[in-house]
PDB file of N, CA, C and O in Angstrom:
ATOM      1  N   MET A   1     204.256 119.892  62.818  1.00  0.00           N
ATOM      2  CA  MET A   1     203.189 119.138  62.704  1.00  0.00           C
ATOM      3  C   MET A   1     203.341 117.934  63.571  1.00  0.00           C
ATOM      4  O   MET A   1     202.650 117.848  64.586  1.00  0.00           O
ATOM      5  N   VAL A   2     204.107 117.089  63.285  1.00  0.00           N
ATOM      6  CA  VAL A   2     204.357 116.026  64.055  1.00  0.00           C
ATOM      7  C   VAL A   2     204.279 116.172  65.810  1.00  0.00           C
ATOM      8  O   VAL A   2     203.557 115.572  66.606  1.00  0.00           O
ATOM      9  N   GLN A   3     205.256 117.146  66.024  1.00  0.00           N
ATOM     10  CA  GLN A   3     205.089 117.450  67.442  1.00  0.00           C
ATOM     11  C   GLN A   3     203.588 117.988  67.712  1.00  0.00           C
ATOM     12  O   GLN A   3     203.205 117.753  68.858  1.00  0.00           O
ATOM     13  N   GLY A   4     202.865 118.516  67.065  1.00  0.00           N
ATOM     14  CA  GLY A   4     201.484 118.996  67.418  1.00  0.00           C
ATOM     15  C   GLY A   4     200.461 117.925  67.674  1.00  0.00           C
ATOM     16  O   GLY A   4     199.647 117.941  68.596  1.00  0.00           O
ATOM     17  N   LEU A   5     200.618 116.801  66.569  1.00  0.00           N
ATOM     18  CA  LEU A   5     199.815 115.546  66.719  1.00  0.00           C
ATOM     19  C   LEU A   5     200.105 114.909  68.165  1.00  0.00           C
ATOM     20  O   LEU A   5     199.233 114.546  68.953  1.00  0.00           O
ATOM     21  N   LEU A   6     201.707 114.830  68.398  1.00  0.00           N
ATOM     22  CA  LEU A   6     201.948 113.713  69.321  1.00  0.00           C
ATOM     23  C   LEU A   6     201.519 114.626  70.941  1.00  0.00           C
ATOM     24  O   LEU A   6     201.464 114.057  72.032  1.00  0.00           O
ATOM     25  N   LYS A   7     201.300 115.878  70.752  1.00  0.00           N
ATOM     26  CA  LYS A   7     200.914 116.730  72.087  1.00  0.00           C
ATOM     27  C   LYS A   7     199.178 116.584  71.951  1.00  0.00           C
ATOM     28  O   LYS A   7     198.502 116.559  72.979  1.00  0.00           O
ATOM     29  N   GLN A   8     198.755 116.524  71.051  1.00  0.00           N
ATOM     30  CA  GLN A   8     197.426 116.176  71.118  1.00  0.00           C
ATOM     31  C   GLN A   8     196.962 115.116  71.630  1.00  0.00           C
ATOM     32  O   GLN A   8     196.025 114.988  72.418  1.00  0.00           O
ATOM     33  N   ARG A   9     197.941 113.994  70.956  1.00  0.00           N
ATOM     34  CA  ARG A   9     197.723 112.266  71.477  1.00  0.00           C
ATOM     35  C   ARG A   9     198.058 111.990  72.948  1.00  0.00           C
ATOM     36  O   ARG A   9     197.611 111.075  73.639  1.00  0.00           O
ATOM     37  N   ARG A  10     198.947 112.970  73.310  1.00  0.00           N
ATOM     38  CA  ARG A  10     199.228 112.540  74.834  1.00  0.00           C
ATOM     39  C   ARG A  10     198.410 113.330  75.836  1.00  0.00           C
ATOM     40  O   ARG A  10     198.518 112.974  77.009  1.00  0.00           O
ATOM     41  N   ALA A  11     197.562 114.405  75.540  1.00  0.00           N
ATOM     42  CA  ALA A  11     196.580 115.143  75.886  1.00  0.00           C
ATOM     43  C   ALA A  11     195.083 114.359  75.937  1.00  0.00           C
ATOM     44  O   ALA A  11     194.402 114.481  76.955  1.00  0.00           O
ATOM     45  N   GLU A  12     194.733 113.775  75.118  1.00  0.00           N
ATOM     46  CA  GLU A  12     193.758 112.681  74.886  1.00  0.00           C
ATOM     47  C   GLU A  12     193.682 111.483  75.299  1.00  0.00           C
ATOM     48  O   GLU A  12     192.677 110.773  75.320  1.00  0.00           O
ATOM     49  N   GLY A  13     195.075 111.148  75.743  1.00  0.00           N
ATOM     50  CA  GLY A  13     195.248 109.885  75.942  1.00  0.00           C
ATOM     51  C   GLY A  13     194.845 109.114  76.904  1.00  0.00           C
ATOM     52  O   GLY A  13     194.508 107.995  76.519  1.00  0.00           O
ATOM     53  N   PRO A  14     194.727 109.380  78.410  1.00  0.00           N
ATOM     54  CA  PRO A  14     194.050 109.193  79.398  1.00  0.00           C
ATOM     55  C   PRO A  14     192.930 108.715  79.199  1.00  0.00           C
ATOM     56  O   PRO A  14     192.659 107.520  79.319  1.00  0.00           O
ATOM     57  N   ARG A  15     192.054 109.713  78.829  1.00  0.00           N
ATOM     58  CA  ARG A  15     190.741 109.770  78.878  1.00  0.00           C
ATOM     59  C   ARG A  15     190.094 108.565  77.928  1.00  0.00           C
ATOM     60  O   ARG A  15     189.178 107.837  78.312  1.00  0.00           O
ATOM     61  N   ALA A  16     190.856 108.464  76.361  1.00  0.00           N
ATOM     62  CA  ALA A  16     190.766 107.486  75.469  1.00  0.00           C
ATOM     63  C   ALA A  16     191.043 106.060  76.128  1.00  0.00           C
ATOM     64  O   ALA A  16     190.330 105.075  75.936  1.00  0.00           O
ATOM     65  N   VAL A  17     192.059 106.088  76.844  1.00  0.00           N
ATOM     66  CA  VAL A  17     192.433 104.854  77.463  1.00  0.00           C
ATOM     67  C   VAL A  17     191.265 104.257  78.618  1.00  0.00           C
ATOM     68  O   VAL A  17     190.917 103.077  78.671  1.00  0.00           O
ATOM     69  N   ASP A  18     190.868 105.108  79.316  1.00  0.00           N
ATOM     70  CA  ASP A  18     189.977 104.775  80.220  1.00  0.00           C
ATOM     71  C   ASP A  18     188.407 104.337  79.506  1.00  0.00           C
ATOM     72  O   ASP A  18     187.656 103.481  79.976  1.00  0.00           O
ATOM     73  N   ALA A  19     188.185 105.036  78.451  1.00  0.00           N
ATOM     74  CA  ALA A  19     186.972 104.676  77.512  1.00  0.00           C
ATOM     75  C   ALA A  19     187.412 103.044  76.873  1.00  0.00           C
ATOM     76  O   ALA A  19     186.540 102.212  76.623  1.00  0.00           O
ATOM     77  N   ALA A  20     188.700 102.810  76.696  1.00  0.00           N
ATOM     78  CA  ALA A  20     189.450 101.704  75.928  1.00  0.00           C
ATOM     79  C   ALA A  20     189.001 100.507  77.217  1.00  0.00           C
ATOM     80  O   ALA A  20     188.565  99.374  77.014  1.00  0.00           O
ATOM     81  N   ARG A  21     189.240 101.102  78.439  1.00  0.00           N
ATOM     82  CA  ARG A  21     189.197 100.200  79.682  1.00  0.00           C
ATOM     83  C   ARG A  21     187.624  99.622  79.890  1.00  0.00           C
ATOM     84  O   ARG A  21     187.192  98.481  80.056  1.00  0.00           O
ATOM     85  N   ARG A  22     187.076 100.723  79.818  1.00  0.00           N
ATOM     86  CA  ARG A  22     185.504 100.215  79.839  1.00  0.00           C
ATOM     87  C   ARG A  22     185.080  99.264  78.781  1.00  0.00           C
ATOM     88  O   ARG A  22     184.454  98.218  78.949  1.00  0.00           O
ATOM     89  N   ALA A  23     185.391  99.633  77.976  1.00  0.00           N
ATOM     90  CA  ALA A  23     184.911  98.828  76.627  1.00  0.00           C
ATOM     91  C   ALA A  23     185.489  97.225  76.748  1.00  0.00           C
ATOM     92  O   ALA A  23     184.780  96.219  76.770  1.00  0.00           O
ATOM     93  N   LEU A  24     186.765  97.268  76.809  1.00  0.00           N
ATOM     94  CA  LEU A  24     187.490  95.816  76.920  1.00  0.00           C
ATOM     95  C   LEU A  24     186.905  95.098  78.296  1.00  0.00           C
ATOM     96  O   LEU A  24     186.770  93.877  78.378  1.00  0.00           O
ATOM     97  N   ASP A  25     186.625  95.880  79.203  1.00  0.00           N
ATOM     98  CA  ASP A  25     185.893  95.154  80.537  1.00  0.00           C
ATOM     99  C   ASP A  25     184.187  94.660  80.062  1.00  0.00           C
ATOM    100  O   ASP A  25     183.609  93.838  80.773  1.00  0.00           O
ATOM    101  N   ARG A  26     183.777  95.002  79.333  1.00  0.00           N
ATOM    102  CA  ARG A  26     182.542  94.563  78.980  1.00  0.00           C
ATOM    103  C   ARG A  26     182.879  93.552  78.074  1.00  0.00           C
ATOM    104  O   ARG A  26     182.732  92.408  78.505  1.00  0.00           O
ATOM    105  N   LEU A  27     183.223  93.657  77.125  1.00  0.00           N
ATOM    106  CA  LEU A  27     183.793  92.649  76.125  1.00  0.00           C
ATOM    107  C   LEU A  27     184.641  91.673  76.686  1.00  0.00           C
ATOM    108  O   LEU A  27     184.428  90.599  76.123  1.00  0.00           O
ATOM    109  N   ALA A  28     185.581  91.578  77.625  1.00  0.00           N
ATOM    110  CA  ALA A  28     185.973  90.460  78.234  1.00  0.00           C
ATOM    111  C   ALA A  28     185.056  89.737  79.074  1.00  0.00           C
ATOM    112  O   ALA A  28     185.324  88.550  79.264  1.00  0.00           O
ATOM    113  N   ARG A  29     184.118  90.172  79.565  1.00  0.00           N
ATOM    114  CA  ARG A  29     182.828  89.660  80.410  1.00  0.00           C
ATOM    115  C   ARG A  29     182.265  88.733  79.299  1.00  0.00           C
ATOM    116  O   ARG A  29     182.137  87.539  79.569  1.00  0.00           O
ATOM    117  N   GLU A  30     181.926  89.183  78.089  1.00  0.00           N
ATOM    118  CA  GLU A  30     181.232  88.265  77.157  1.00  0.00           C
ATOM    119  C   GLU A  30     182.191  87.533  76.561  1.00  0.00           C
ATOM    120  O   GLU A  30     181.852  86.349  76.549  1.00  0.00           O
ATOM    121  N   ALA A  31     183.040  87.683  76.156  1.00  0.00           N
ATOM    122  CA  ALA A  31     184.280  86.825  75.951  1.00  0.00           C
ATOM    123  C   ALA A  31     184.521  85.555  76.655  1.00  0.00           C
ATOM    124  O   ALA A  31     184.675  84.481  76.073  1.00  0.00           O
ATOM    125  N   GLU A  32     184.551  85.750  78.157  1.00  0.00           N
ATOM    126  CA  GLU A  32     184.866  84.662  79.000  1.00  0.00           C
ATOM    127  C   GLU A  32     183.408  83.733  78.963  1.00  0.00           C
ATOM    128  O   GLU A  32     183.491  82.505  78.934  1.00  0.00           O
ATOM    129  N   SER A  33     182.387  84.261  78.965  1.00  0.00           N
ATOM    130  CA  SER A  33     181.213  83.389  78.598  1.00  0.00           C
ATOM    131  C   SER A  33     181.200  82.588  77.641  1.00  0.00           C
ATOM    132  O   SER A  33     180.750  81.442  77.664  1.00  0.00           O
ATOM    133  N   GLN A  34     181.825  83.291  76.509  1.00  0.00           N
ATOM    134  CA  GLN A  34     181.845  82.280  75.439  1.00  0.00           C
ATOM    135  C   GLN A  34     183.016  81.480  75.128  1.00  0.00           C
ATOM    136  O   GLN A  34     183.095  80.889  74.051  1.00  0.00           O
ATOM    137  N   GLY A  35     183.941  81.426  76.018  1.00  0.00           N
ATOM    138  CA  GLY A  35     185.354  80.575  75.934  1.00  0.00           C
ATOM    139  C   GLY A  35     186.212  81.417  75.186  1.00  0.00           C
ATOM    140  O   GLY A  35     187.191  80.834  74.721  1.00  0.00           O
ATOM    141  N   LEU A  36     186.120  82.576  74.950  1.00  0.00           N
ATOM    142  CA  LEU A  36     187.029  83.108  73.757  1.00  0.00           C
ATOM    143  C   LEU A  36     188.227  83.969  74.542  1.00  0.00           C
ATOM    144  O   LEU A  36     188.242  83.880  75.770  1.00  0.00           O
ATOM    145  N   ILE A  37     189.173  84.751  73.921  1.00  0.00           N
ATOM    146  CA  ILE A  37     190.214  85.461  74.110  1.00  0.00           C
ATOM    147  C   ILE A  37     190.394  86.620  73.548  1.00  0.00           C
ATOM    148  O   ILE A  37     190.591  86.627  72.333  1.00  0.00           O
ATOM    149  N   LEU A  38     190.375  87.693  74.175  1.00  0.00           N
ATOM    150  CA  LEU A  38     190.542  88.694  73.336  1.00  0.00           C
ATOM    151  C   LEU A  38     191.530  89.308  73.059  1.00  0.00           C
ATOM    152  O   LEU A  38     192.089  89.770  74.054  1.00  0.00           O
ATOM    153  N   ALA A  39     192.135  89.582  71.857  1.00  0.00           N
ATOM    154  CA  ALA A  39     193.483  90.010  71.364  1.00  0.00           C
ATOM    155  C   ALA A  39     193.459  91.703  71.093  1.00  0.00           C
ATOM    156  O   ALA A  39     192.528  92.242  70.494  1.00  0.00           O
ATOM    157  N   VAL A  40     194.296  92.231  71.477  1.00  0.00           N
ATOM    158  CA  VAL A  40     194.479  94.039  71.559  1.00  0.00           C
ATOM    159  C   VAL A  40     195.566  93.953  70.757  1.00  0.00           C
ATOM    160  O   VAL A  40     196.532  93.333  71.203  1.00  0.00           O
ATOM    161  N   ALA A  41     195.644  94.516  69.485  1.00  0.00           N
ATOM    162  CA  ALA A  41     196.979  94.720  68.656  1.00  0.00           C
ATOM    163  C   ALA A  41     197.197  96.244  69.038  1.00  0.00           C
ATOM    164  O   ALA A  41     196.421  97.169  69.281  1.00  0.00           O
ATOM    165  N   ASN A  42     198.808  96.098  68.979  1.00  0.00           N
ATOM    166  CA  ASN A  42     199.294  97.737  68.671  1.00  0.00           C
ATOM    167  C   ASN A  42     198.835  98.419  67.561  1.00  0.00           C
ATOM    168  O   ASN A  42     198.551  97.767  66.556  1.00  0.00           O
ATOM    169  N   PRO A  43     198.714  99.608  67.569  1.00  0.00           N
ATOM    170  CA  PRO A  43     198.138 100.526  66.436  1.00  0.00           C
ATOM    171  C   PRO A  43     199.515 100.536  65.333  1.00  0.00           C
ATOM    172  O   PRO A  43     200.692 100.304  65.605  1.00  0.00           O
ATOM    173  N   ARG A  44     198.975 100.847  64.175  1.00  0.00           N
ATOM    174  CA  ARG A  44     199.609 101.327  62.935  1.00  0.00           C
ATOM    175  C   ARG A  44     200.198 102.358  63.059  1.00  0.00           C
ATOM    176  O   ARG A  44     201.372 102.363  62.689  1.00  0.00           O
ATOM    177  N   ARG A  45     199.692 103.437  63.546  1.00  0.00           N
ATOM    178  CA  ARG A  45     199.933 105.155  63.530  1.00  0.00           C
ATOM    179  C   ARG A  45     200.079 105.265  64.936  1.00  0.00           C
ATOM    180  O   ARG A  45     199.501 104.525  65.733  1.00  0.00           O
ATOM    181  N   PHE A  46     200.991 106.356  65.301  1.00  0.00           N
ATOM    182  CA  PHE A  46     201.622 106.488  66.469  1.00  0.00           C
ATOM    183  C   PHE A  46     200.491 107.377  67.050  1.00  0.00           C
ATOM    184  O   PHE A  46     200.621 107.600  68.254  1.00  0.00           O
ATOM    185  N   ILE A  47     199.535 107.867  66.521  1.00  0.00           N
ATOM    186  CA  ILE A  47     198.510 108.581  67.484  1.00  0.00           C
ATOM    187  C   ILE A  47     197.553 107.746  68.058  1.00  0.00           C
ATOM    188  O   ILE A  47     196.909 108.041  69.065  1.00  0.00           O
ATOM    189  N   ALA A  48     197.446 106.638  67.386  1.00  0.00           N
ATOM    190  CA  ALA A  48     196.360 105.602  67.663  1.00  0.00           C
ATOM    191  C   ALA A  48     196.540 104.793  69.018  1.00  0.00           C
ATOM    192  O   ALA A  48     197.689 104.501  69.351  1.00  0.00           O
ATOM    193  N   LEU A  49     195.654 104.479  69.683  1.00  0.00           N
ATOM    194  CA  LEU A  49     195.466 103.686  70.581  1.00  0.00           C
ATOM    195  C   LEU A  49     195.333 101.923  70.574  1.00  0.00           C
ATOM    196  O   LEU A  49     194.568 101.210  69.924  1.00  0.00           O
ATOM    197  N   PRO A  50     196.301 101.592  71.477  1.00  0.00           N
ATOM    198  CA  PRO A  50     197.148 101.719  72.788  1.00  0.00           C
ATOM    199  C   PRO A  50     198.468 101.743  72.157  1.00  0.00           C
ATOM    200  O   PRO A  50     198.742 101.036  71.187  1.00  0.00           O
ATOM    201  N   GLU A  51     199.412 102.687  72.798  1.00  0.00           N
ATOM    202  CA  GLU A  51     200.496 102.881  72.951  1.00  0.00           C
ATOM    203  C   GLU A  51     201.106 101.554  73.484  1.00  0.00           C
ATOM    204  O   GLU A  51     200.275 100.692  73.769  1.00  0.00           O
ATOM    205  N   PRO A  52     202.230 101.287  73.641  1.00  0.00           N
ATOM    206  CA  PRO A  52     202.749  99.947  74.123  1.00  0.00           C
ATOM    207  C   PRO A  52     202.645 100.078  75.756  1.00  0.00           C
ATOM    208  O   PRO A  52     202.427  99.044  76.388  1.00  0.00           O
ATOM    209  N   ARG A  53     202.795 101.314  76.450  1.00  0.00           N
ATOM    210  CA  ARG A  53     202.993 101.602  77.704  1.00  0.00           C
ATOM    211  C   ARG A  53     201.282 101.262  78.129  1.00  0.00           C
ATOM    212  O   ARG A  53     201.075 100.485  79.061  1.00  0.00           O
ATOM    213  N   GLU A  54     200.160 101.864  77.419  1.00  0.00           N
ATOM    214  CA  GLU A  54     198.955 101.855  77.549  1.00  0.00           C
ATOM    215  C   GLU A  54     198.361 100.302  77.442  1.00  0.00           C
ATOM    216  O   GLU A  54     197.388  99.925  78.096  1.00  0.00           O
ATOM    217  N   LEU A  55     199.004  99.577  76.637  1.00  0.00           N
ATOM    218  CA  LEU A  55     198.530  98.272  76.409  1.00  0.00           C
ATOM    219  C   LEU A  55     199.058  97.437  77.536  1.00  0.00           C
ATOM    220  O   LEU A  55     198.485  96.435  77.966  1.00  0.00           O
ATOM    221  N   ASP A  56     200.290  97.962  78.025  1.00  0.00           N
ATOM    222  CA  ASP A  56     200.513  97.167  79.373  1.00  0.00           C
ATOM    223  C   ASP A  56     199.666  97.656  80.490  1.00  0.00           C
ATOM    224  O   ASP A  56     199.405  96.836  81.369  1.00  0.00           O
ATOM    225  N   LEU A  57     199.283  98.637  80.577  1.00  0.00           N
ATOM    226  CA  LEU A  57     198.235  99.357  81.677  1.00  0.00           C
ATOM    227  C   LEU A  57     197.142  98.471  81.519  1.00  0.00           C
ATOM    228  O   LEU A  57     196.859  97.705  82.439  1.00  0.00           O
ATOM    229  N   LEU A  58     196.372  98.483  80.268  1.00  0.00           N
ATOM    230  CA  LEU A  58     195.197  97.729  80.037  1.00  0.00           C
ATOM    231  C   LEU A  58     195.010  96.555  80.424  1.00  0.00           C
ATOM    232  O   LEU A  58     193.946  96.131  80.875  1.00  0.00           O
ATOM    233  N   VAL A  59     196.355  95.726  80.233  1.00  0.00           N
ATOM    234  CA  VAL A  59     196.400  94.079  80.340  1.00  0.00           C
ATOM    235  C   VAL A  59     196.421  93.927  81.816  1.00  0.00           C
ATOM    236  O   VAL A  59     195.761  93.083  82.422  1.00  0.00           O
ATOM    237  N   SER A  60     197.319  94.905  82.427  1.00  0.00           N
ATOM    238  CA  SER A  60     197.780  94.927  84.135  1.00  0.00           C
ATOM    239  C   SER A  60     196.462  95.239  84.750  1.00  0.00           C
ATOM    240  O   SER A  60     196.088  94.594  85.729  1.00  0.00           O
ATOM    241  N   ASP A  61     195.572  96.395  84.125  1.00  0.00           N
ATOM    242  CA  ASP A  61     194.156  96.875  85.076  1.00  0.00           C
ATOM    243  C   ASP A  61     193.150  95.537  84.733  1.00  0.00           C
ATOM    244  O   ASP A  61     192.266  95.201  85.522  1.00  0.00           O
ATOM    245  N   LEU A  62     193.387  94.866  83.533  1.00  0.00           N
ATOM    246  CA  LEU A  62     192.241  93.902  83.528  1.00  0.00           C
ATOM    247  C   LEU A  62     192.885  92.500  83.545  1.00  0.00           C
ATOM    248  O   LEU A  62     192.650  91.666  82.670  1.00  0.00           O
ATOM    249  N   ARG A  63     193.781  92.270  84.682  1.00  0.00           N
ATOM    250  CA  ARG A  63     194.425  90.972  85.140  1.00  0.00           C
ATOM    251  C   ARG A  63     193.332  90.004  85.310  1.00  0.00           C
ATOM    252  O   ARG A  63     192.329  90.354  85.933  1.00  0.00           O
ATOM    253  N   GLY A  64     193.441  88.655  84.749  1.00  0.00           N
ATOM    254  CA  GLY A  64     192.385  87.686  84.785  1.00  0.00           C
ATOM    255  C   GLY A  64     191.334  87.718  83.818  1.00  0.00           C
ATOM    256  O   GLY A  64     190.442  86.875  83.912  1.00  0.00           O
ATOM    257  N   ALA A  65     191.308  88.497  82.977  1.00  0.00           N
ATOM    258  CA  ALA A  65     190.231  88.660  81.877  1.00  0.00           C
ATOM    259  C   ALA A  65     190.760  88.084  80.925  1.00  0.00           C
ATOM    260  O   ALA A  65     191.966  88.250  80.745  1.00  0.00           O
ATOM    261  N   PRO A  66     190.105  87.360  80.169  1.00  0.00           N
ATOM    262  CA  PRO A  66     190.841  86.787  78.701  1.00  0.00           C
ATOM    263  C   PRO A  66     191.170  87.682  77.841  1.00  0.00           C
ATOM    264  O   PRO A  66     190.461  87.733  76.836  1.00  0.00           O
ATOM    265  N   LEU A  67     192.090  88.459  77.930  1.00  0.00           N
ATOM    266  CA  LEU A  67     192.639  89.408  77.409  1.00  0.00           C
ATOM    267  C   LEU A  67     193.956  89.200  77.052  1.00  0.00           C
ATOM    268  O   LEU A  67     194.678  88.953  78.018  1.00  0.00           O
ATOM    269  N   ALA A  68     194.623  89.224  75.737  1.00  0.00           N
ATOM    270  CA  ALA A  68     196.256  89.053  75.537  1.00  0.00           C
ATOM    271  C   ALA A  68     196.224  90.231  74.322  1.00  0.00           C
ATOM    272  O   ALA A  68     195.405  90.648  73.503  1.00  0.00           O
ATOM    273  N   PRO A  69     197.864  90.553  74.779  1.00  0.00           N
ATOM    274  CA  PRO A  69     198.340  91.690  73.546  1.00  0.00           C
ATOM    275  C   PRO A  69     198.719  90.861  72.466  1.00  0.00           C
ATOM    276  O   PRO A  69     199.148  89.709  72.535  1.00  0.00           O
ATOM    277  N   LEU A  70     198.479  91.696  71.253  1.00  0.00           N
ATOM    278  CA  LEU A  70     198.766  91.095  70.043  1.00  0.00           C
ATOM    279  C   LEU A  70     199.712  92.192  69.355  1.00  0.00           C
ATOM    280  O   LEU A  70     199.430  93.342  69.022  1.00  0.00           O
ATOM    281  N   PHE A  71     200.994  91.445  69.237  1.00  0.00           N
ATOM    282  CA  PHE A  71     202.420  92.643  69.060  1.00  0.00           C
ATOM    283  C   PHE A  71     202.234  92.467  67.193  1.00  0.00           C
ATOM    284  O   PHE A  71     202.445  91.380  66.654  1.00  0.00           O
ATOM    285  N   ASP A  72     201.922  93.400  66.596  1.00  0.00           N
ATOM    286  CA  ASP A  72     202.292  93.364  65.015  1.00  0.00           C
ATOM    287  C   ASP A  72     203.385  94.260  64.996  1.00  0.00           C
ATOM    288  O   ASP A  72     203.362  95.479  65.163  1.00  0.00           O
ATOM    289  N   VAL A  73     204.448  93.436  64.749  1.00  0.00           N
ATOM    290  CA  VAL A  73     205.982  93.929  64.458  1.00  0.00           C
ATOM    291  C   VAL A  73     205.950  94.894  63.312  1.00  0.00           C
ATOM    292  O   VAL A  73     206.475  96.007  63.307  1.00  0.00           O
ATOM    293  N   PRO A  74     205.230  94.300  62.283  1.00  0.00           N
ATOM    294  CA  PRO A  74     205.639  95.655  61.210  1.00  0.00           C
ATOM    295  C   PRO A  74     204.978  96.905  61.496  1.00  0.00           C
ATOM    296  O   PRO A  74     205.470  97.992  61.192  1.00  0.00           O
ATOM    297  N   ALA A  75     203.586  96.729  62.223  1.00  0.00           N
ATOM    298  CA  ALA A  75     202.945  98.071  62.595  1.00  0.00           C
ATOM    299  C   ALA A  75     203.824  98.686  63.308  1.00  0.00           C
ATOM    300  O   ALA A  75     203.951  99.893  63.099  1.00  0.00           O
ATOM    301  N   SER A  76     204.552  98.131  64.195  1.00  0.00           N
ATOM    302  CA  SER A  76     205.457  98.794  65.505  1.00  0.00           C
ATOM    303  C   SER A  76     206.587  99.483  64.497  1.00  0.00           C
ATOM    304  O   SER A  76     206.977 100.605  64.820  1.00  0.00           O
ATOM    305  N   HIS A  77     207.004  99.022  63.583  1.00  0.00           N
ATOM    306  CA  HIS A  77     208.464  99.505  62.805  1.00  0.00           C
ATOM    307  C   HIS A  77     207.611 100.343  61.825  1.00  0.00           C
ATOM    308  O   HIS A  77     208.527 100.935  61.254  1.00  0.00           O
ATOM    309  N   LEU A  78     206.616 100.739  61.314  1.00  0.00           N
ATOM    310  CA  LEU A  78     206.107 101.612  60.840  1.00  0.00           C
ATOM    311  C   LEU A  78     206.290 103.144  60.822  1.00  0.00           C
ATOM    312  O   LEU A  78     206.496 103.768  59.781  1.00  0.00           O
ATOM    313  N   PRO A  79     206.209 103.651  61.919  1.00  0.00           N
ATOM    314  CA  PRO A  79     206.644 105.223  62.561  1.00  0.00           C
ATOM    315  C   PRO A  79     207.792 105.287  61.934  1.00  0.00           C
ATOM    316  O   PRO A  79     208.054 106.185  61.134  1.00  0.00           O
ATOM    317  N   ALA A  80     208.727 104.171  62.291  1.00  0.00           N
ATOM    318  CA  ALA A  80     210.200 104.628  62.024  1.00  0.00           C
ATOM    319  C   ALA A  80     210.510 104.591  60.630  1.00  0.00           C
ATOM    320  O   ALA A  80     211.371 105.329  60.150  1.00  0.00           O
ATOM    321  N   VAL A  81     209.922 103.856  60.026  1.00  0.00           N
ATOM    322  CA  VAL A  81     210.006 103.777  58.517  1.00  0.00           C
ATOM    323  C   VAL A  81     209.521 104.841  57.867  1.00  0.00           C
ATOM    324  O   VAL A  81     209.870 104.995  56.696  1.00  0.00           O
ATOM    325  N   MET A  82     208.638 105.776  58.473  1.00  0.00           N
ATOM    326  CA  MET A  82     207.905 106.990  57.749  1.00  0.00           C
ATOM    327  C   MET A  82     208.430 108.083  58.166  1.00  0.00           C
ATOM    328  O   MET A  82     207.853 109.161  58.024  1.00  0.00           O
ATOM    329  N   GLY A  83     209.835 107.938  58.856  1.00  0.00           N
ATOM    330  CA  GLY A  83     210.577 109.093  59.361  1.00  0.00           C
ATOM    331  C   GLY A  83     210.069 109.976  60.815  1.00  0.00           C
ATOM    332  O   GLY A  83     210.518 111.029  61.267  1.00  0.00           O
ATOM    333  N   PHE A  84     209.120 109.223  61.252  1.00  0.00           N
ATOM    334  CA  PHE A  84     208.412 109.573  62.780  1.00  0.00           C
ATOM    335  C   PHE A  84     209.646 110.227  63.524  1.00  0.00           C
ATOM    336  O   PHE A  84     209.853 111.409  63.799  1.00  0.00           O
ATOM    337  N   PHE A  85     210.321 109.214  63.740  1.00  0.00           N
ATOM    338  CA  PHE A  85     211.389 109.414  64.944  1.00  0.00           C
ATOM    339  C   PHE A  85     212.324 110.453  64.530  1.00  0.00           C
ATOM    340  O   PHE A  85     212.519 111.392  65.303  1.00  0.00           O
ATOM    341  N   ASP A  86     212.900 110.406  63.459  1.00  0.00           N
ATOM    342  CA  ASP A  86     213.483 111.419  62.823  1.00  0.00           C
ATOM    343  C   ASP A  86     213.282 112.956  62.739  1.00  0.00           C
ATOM    344  O   ASP A  86     214.132 113.821  62.524  1.00  0.00           O
ATOM    345  N   SER A  87     212.093 113.070  62.937  1.00  0.00           N
ATOM    346  CA  SER A  87     211.459 114.459  63.016  1.00  0.00           C
ATOM    347  C   SER A  87     211.401 114.852  64.525  1.00  0.00           C
ATOM    348  O   SER A  87     211.221 116.045  64.773  1.00  0.00           O
ATOM    349  N   LEU A  88     211.535 113.982  65.547  1.00  0.00           N
ATOM    350  CA  LEU A  88     211.584 114.540  66.911  1.00  0.00           C
ATOM    351  C   LEU A  88     213.052 114.868  67.419  1.00  0.00           C
ATOM    352  O   LEU A  88     213.144 115.322  68.559  1.00  0.00           O
ATOM    353  N   ARG A  89     214.069 114.701  66.762  1.00  0.00           N
ATOM    354  CA  ARG A  89     215.241 114.954  66.872  1.00  0.00           C
ATOM    355  C   ARG A  89     215.271 116.446  66.936  1.00  0.00           C
ATOM    356  O   ARG A  89     216.345 117.037  67.052  1.00  0.00           O
TER     357      ARG A  89
END
């Protein structure tokens, strides 16, 4: 089951990241006009957006925009606590 979810997530990832990039670009322009910074948090679920490498890509692609990663350490630890990594072995 985990392998199937991971495979589906990898297949849908690029399209979802493109949509997130477009949305963040629009939001960043509005945030800039308001003097705000957008914080993009890592997800709690391993199938959600953005994965760490996707977050890095988004921040890089939108360099100069008022955008910052927000690392939720407990959320990043949740998949390991749930045994997700054990099932991949």
